[in-house]
C-alpha positions as CSV (number, residue, x, y, z in Angstrom):
1,M,14.3,-2.4,-7.0
2,I,11.4,-2.8,-9.0
3,R,9.1,-5.6,-8.6
4,K,8.0,-7.3,-11.6
5,I,4.4,-6.6,-12.4
6,G,3.5,-9.7,-14.0
7,L,0.1,-10.9,-13.8
8,L,-1.0,-7.5,-12.1
9,I,-0.5,-5.5,-15.3
10,G,-4.0,-6.4,-16.5
11,V,-5.6,-5.0,-13.5
12,A,-3.9,-1.6,-13.9
13,A,-5.0,-1.4,-17.5
14,C,-8.9,-1.9,-16.5
15,G,-9.2,1.7,-14.7
16,A,-10.8,2.5,-11.5
17,L,-14.4,2.9,-13.1
18,V,-14.3,0.0,-15.3
19,T,-15.9,-2.9,-13.8
20,S,-14.7,-5.4,-16.6
21,C,-12.1,-5.8,-19.1
22,G,-10.3,-8.5,-20.8
23,S,-6.5,-9.1,-20.3
24,D,-4.1,-12.2,-19.8
25,D,-0.9,-12.5,-18.1
26,T,1.8,-11.1,-20.6
27,P,3.4,-8.1,-18.9
28,T,3.5,-5.0,-21.1
29,P,6.1,-3.3,-21.0
30,T,8.5,-5.9,-20.1
31,P,9.3,-5.5,-16.1
32,T,12.6,-4.5,-14.8
33,G,14.5,-7.2,-12.7
34,T,16.2,-6.6,-9.7
35,D,19.8,-6.7,-11.4
36,T,19.0,-3.2,-12.9
37,A,17.6,-1.8,-9.4
38,T,17.1,2.1,-9.2
39,P,16.9,3.8,-6.2
40,T,13.6,3.8,-4.6
41,P,11.9,7.4,-4.3
42,T,11.1,8.4,-0.6
43,P,7.4,9.3,-0.3
44,T,6.1,13.1,-0.4
45,S,3.0,14.7,0.3
46,G,1.2,18.0,0.3
47,V,0.2,19.6,3.6
48,A,-3.4,18.8,4.6
49,N,-5.7,18.8,7.6
50,F,-7.5,15.4,7.8
51,D,-10.9,16.1,9.3
52,F,-14.0,14.3,7.8
53,T,-16.2,17.2,8.9
54,A,-14.1,19.8,6.7
55,D,-13.1,19.9,3.1
56,F,-9.7,18.9,2.3
57,D,-7.2,18.5,-0.8
58,A,-4.1,16.6,-0.8
59,T,-1.6,14.9,-3.2
60,S,1.1,12.5,-2.6
61,A,3.8,10.6,-4.4
62,N,5.2,7.1,-4.0
63,T,3.2,5.9,-1.5
64,S,0.9,3.6,-3.5
65,A,0.4,-0.3,-4.1
66,I,-1.9,-2.5,-5.7
67,V,-2.9,-5.9,-5.0
68,A,-5.0,-8.4,-7.0
69,Y,-6.9,-11.7,-6.3
70,F,-8.1,-14.0,-9.0
71,T,-11.4,-16.2,-8.9
72,P,-11.4,-18.7,-11.6
73,E,-14.8,-19.8,-12.9
74,G,-16.3,-22.2,-10.5
75,G,-13.2,-22.1,-7.9
76,A,-12.4,-20.2,-5.0
77,E,-10.6,-16.8,-4.9
78,F,-6.7,-16.7,-4.4
79,F,-3.7,-14.2,-4.4
80,N,-2.8,-13.2,-8.1
81,D,-0.2,-10.7,-7.7
82,A,1.1,-7.4,-5.9
83,T,3.4,-4.7,-6.5
84,R,4.4,-0.9,-5.1
85,I,3.7,2.0,-7.9
86,N,5.7,5.0,-7.6
87,G,3.9,8.2,-9.1
88,N,1.4,10.9,-7.8
89,S,-1.9,10.5,-6.2
90,G,-4.5,13.1,-5.4
91,I,-7.6,13.4,-3.4
92,E,-10.3,16.1,-2.9
93,Y,-12.7,15.6,-0.1
94,I,-15.8,17.8,0.2
95,A,-17.7,17.5,3.6
96,T,-21.0,18.9,2.5
97,P,-22.7,17.9,0.3
98,N,-20.0,14.8,0.9
99,S,-17.9,13.7,-2.1
100,V,-14.7,12.4,-2.8
101,T,-12.5,12.4,-5.9
102,I,-9.3,10.2,-5.9
103,R,-6.6,9.4,-8.4
104,F,-3.9,6.7,-8.2
105,P,-0.7,6.8,-10.1
106,E,-1.5,4.5,-13.0
107,Q,-4.9,5.5,-13.4
108,S,-6.1,7.5,-16.6
109,A,-9.4,8.9,-14.9
110,S,-10.2,9.6,-11.3
111,S,-12.9,7.8,-9.3
112,V,-15.8,9.9,-7.7
113,F,-18.0,9.2,-4.9
114,D,-21.0,11.0,-3.5
115,E,-23.1,11.2,-0.4
116,D,-25.5,8.7,-2.2
117,D,-22.6,6.3,-2.1
118,L,-21.6,6.7,1.6
119,Q,-22.2,3.3,3.5
120,S,-20.7,4.2,6.9
121,N,-18.9,7.1,8.7
122,S,-17.3,7.9,11.9
123,A,-14.7,10.3,13.0
124,T,-11.7,8.0,11.8
125,E,-13.4,6.2,8.9
126,R,-15.6,6.8,5.5
127,V,-16.8,3.8,3.6
128,Y,-18.2,4.4,0.1
129,Q,-19.6,1.9,-2.4
130,D,-20.9,2.4,-6.1
131,G,-21.7,-0.6,-7.8
132,D,-18.4,-3.0,-8.0
133,V,-16.2,-0.1,-7.0
134,G,-15.6,0.8,-3.3
135,L,-13.4,3.3,-1.2
136,T,-12.4,3.1,2.3
137,L,-10.7,6.3,4.1
138,E,-9.0,5.3,7.1
139,L,-7.5,7.9,9.8
140,P,-5.6,5.6,12.2
141,F,-4.3,8.6,14.1
142,T,-4.2,12.2,13.0
143,Y,-1.8,13.0,10.3
144,I,-1.8,10.1,7.8
145,L,-5.0,9.1,5.8
146,R,-4.9,5.6,4.1
147,A,-7.2,5.3,1.2
148,T,-8.1,2.1,-0.3
149,L,-10.0,1.7,-3.6
150,E,-11.5,-1.7,-4.3
151,T,-12.6,-2.8,-8.0
152,D,-14.6,-6.3,-8.2
153,N,-15.8,-8.3,-11.1
154,Q,-13.0,-7.5,-13.4
155,D,-13.2,-10.3,-16.5
156,F,-9.6,-11.6,-16.6
157,T,-8.0,-14.7,-18.1
158,R,-5.0,-16.3,-16.2
159,D,-3.0,-19.2,-17.9
160,T,-6.1,-19.6,-20.4
161,V,-8.2,-20.0,-17.3
162,D,-11.4,-17.4,-17.3
163,G,-12.4,-15.7,-14.3
164,T,-12.7,-12.4,-12.3
165,L,-10.3,-10.1,-10.7
166,R,-10.9,-8.2,-7.5
167,S,-8.1,-5.4,-7.2
168,E,-7.2,-3.2,-4.2
169,R,-5.2,-0.1,-4.6
170,V,-4.0,1.4,-1.5
171,T,-2.3,4.8,-1.1
172,A,-1.5,7.4,1.7
173,F,-1.6,11.1,2.2
174,F,0.0,12.7,5.1
175,S,0.7,16.1,6.6
176,T,4.4,16.9,5.3
177,S,6.6,17.1,8.7
178,T,8.6,20.4,8.1
179,D,10.5,20.0,11.5
180,D,14.3,20.3,10.6
181,T,15.4,20.5,14.2
182,D,18.3,17.9,15.4
183,I,16.5,14.9,16.8
184,T,18.5,14.7,20.4
185,S,16.5,11.5,21.8
186,S,15.0,8.5,20.4
187,I,11.4,8.7,19.1
188,T,9.2,5.4,18.9
189,Y,6.3,4.9,16.6
190,T,3.8,2.0,17.2
191,G,1.0,0.6,15.0
192,D,-0.7,-2.3,13.3
193,P,1.0,-3.2,9.9
194,L,-1.3,-3.9,6.8
195,I,-0.2,-7.3,5.0
196,V,-1.1,-8.8,1.7
197,G,0.3,-11.3,-0.5
198,G,1.4,-14.8,-0.5
199,E,2.0,-17.6,-3.3
200,E,0.4,-16.5,-6.5
201,G,-2.3,-18.9,-7.5
202,V,-2.1,-20.4,-4.3
203,T,-2.7,-18.3,-0.9
204,A,-6.2,-17.2,0.3
205,P,-7.0,-13.7,0.8
206,N,-6.4,-12.5,4.1
207,A,-4.2,-15.4,4.9
208,L,-1.4,-13.1,6.0
209,S,-1.1,-11.0,9.1
210,A,1.5,-9.4,11.3
211,P,1.4,-8.5,15.1
212,Q,1.8,-4.8,16.3
213,V,5.2,-3.5,15.7
214,T,7.3,-0.4,17.1
215,F,9.9,1.5,15.0
216,T,12.5,3.6,16.6
217,I,14.5,6.5,15.2
218,T,17.7,6.6,17.1
219,P,19.7,10.0,17.0
220,G,23.3,10.3,16.3
221,S,25.6,11.6,13.4
222,D,23.1,10.0,11.2
223,D,19.4,9.7,12.5
224,V,18.4,5.9,11.9
225,I,14.9,4.6,11.8
226,S,14.7,0.7,12.4
227,G,12.1,-1.9,13.2
228,T,11.2,-5.6,12.1
229,I,8.0,-6.7,11.0
230,T,7.3,-10.4,11.3
231,I,4.6,-12.0,9.1
232,F,2.6,-15.0,9.6
233,E,0.2,-17.2,7.4
234,T,-2.6,-19.0,8.6
235,V,-2.4,-22.6,7.4
236,N,-5.1,-25.1,8.3
237,G,-5.8,-23.0,11.3
238,N,-2.2,-22.3,12.5
239,Q,-0.1,-19.3,12.3
240,V,3.2,-20.1,10.4
241,Q,6.1,-17.6,10.0
242,V,6.6,-16.7,6.4
243,A,8.9,-13.5,6.7
244,D,10.9,-11.6,9.3
245,L,11.7,-8.2,7.7
246,D,14.4,-5.9,9.3
247,F,14.0,-2.2,8.5
248,S,16.9,0.3,8.7
249,A,17.6,3.6,7.1
250,I,19.0,7.0,7.6
251,V,16.2,9.7,8.0
252,G,17.0,12.4,5.6
253,E,16.8,16.4,6.1
254,N,13.3,16.3,4.4
255,N,12.2,13.6,7.1
256,G,12.0,10.9,4.4
257,F,13.8,7.5,4.1
258,N,14.2,4.4,2.0
259,G,16.2,1.2,1.8
260,T,16.2,-2.5,1.0
261,L,14.9,-5.7,2.6
262,E,16.7,-9.0,2.9
263,D,15.1,-11.8,4.6
264,N,17.8,-14.6,3.9
265,A,15.9,-17.2,6.2
266,N,12.8,-17.1,4.1
267,D,14.5,-16.3,0.7
268,L,12.9,-13.0,0.3
269,E,14.3,-9.4,-0.9
270,G,12.6,-6.2,-1.3
271,E,12.5,-2.5,-0.8
272,F,10.8,0.1,1.4
273,A,10.2,4.0,1.7
274,G,8.8,6.0,4.2
275,A,8.2,9.5,5.8
276,L,7.5,11.4,8.9
277,A,4.4,13.3,9.2
278,G,3.0,15.9,11.4
279,P,4.5,19.1,12.9
280,N,6.9,17.4,15.3
281,R,7.5,14.3,13.4
282,D,4.7,12.7,15.3
283,E,3.7,9.9,13.0
284,V,5.5,7.8,10.4
285,F,4.6,6.2,7.1
286,I,6.1,3.0,5.6
287,T,5.4,1.3,2.4
288,F,7.1,-2.0,1.4
289,V,7.1,-5.0,-0.6
290,A,9.4,-8.2,-0.6
291,F,9.3,-11.0,-2.9
292,N,11.0,-14.3,-4.2
293,A,10.6,-14.4,-8.0
294,D,11.7,-18.2,-8.3
295,D,8.4,-19.3,-6.5
296,N,6.4,-16.4,-6.9
297,R,5.9,-15.3,-3.6
298,T,5.3,-11.8,-2.5
299,V,4.3,-9.9,0.9
300,L,3.4,-6.3,0.4
301,G,2.3,-4.0,3.0
302,N,2.3,-0.5,4.7
303,F,2.5,0.7,8.2
304,I,1.4,3.8,10.2
305,G,2.6,4.5,13.5
306,D,2.1,7.1,16.2
């Protein structure tokens, strides 16, 4: 299942190191609809030891997503579009002197940050800023690294209205789990989902959220991972439920999995993919998107659990 890229295609064309570019809301190439769905590839990653005090180099595939927000001239910022993006990402981290080189699937050039761009650091997070381009590296637990590249002040025209776009590309790198032993007892993973989206042209940034959730692997003839992410939108100071997504998939021999989402109550459908990380299946990463093409609602997110 491939989400129509729609207005977002202009964002991807800008590139990470370009602070502004012209575009419109005509997608090229024509997006593929859900009636011609193809299997969702499971995420893969090169083995890496994520320690901000040491060098590391990692690659991943099918772990990325992109979201964009539009600010019309003289107006307030709102959600523009979002989609998952399959393909390869790569990161090279050098501890001393500190630098990061990162590339996302649809980018023609890498983004590079050095020690002069480092704004804050801790054992679990690094934040860089170079003009209108910023990078945040997060290590929620041990074996999965989440990277968010934000590009602001991109010239953009939406439905003949001029303004600027702010885009966020998110990807994950993980230490691949090579554990192929039989799963004989339940495994649980708990974490906080990262959620974005809403109604295109309407929803304000950061309006969506989800409470902490637990996913469970239940052993059997097929080992099934399952869990539910309930999503809320803040409307006039109140929390309104806008999605209730039930995940269920068979964990494959490579410790990866994928599946489809269907939320009939909220008229949403979508896809997800994930993988287990760490030497003993210690953590899990899931990326997902669900949408309603008729009224331009999208919820997109990822989950890292331990």
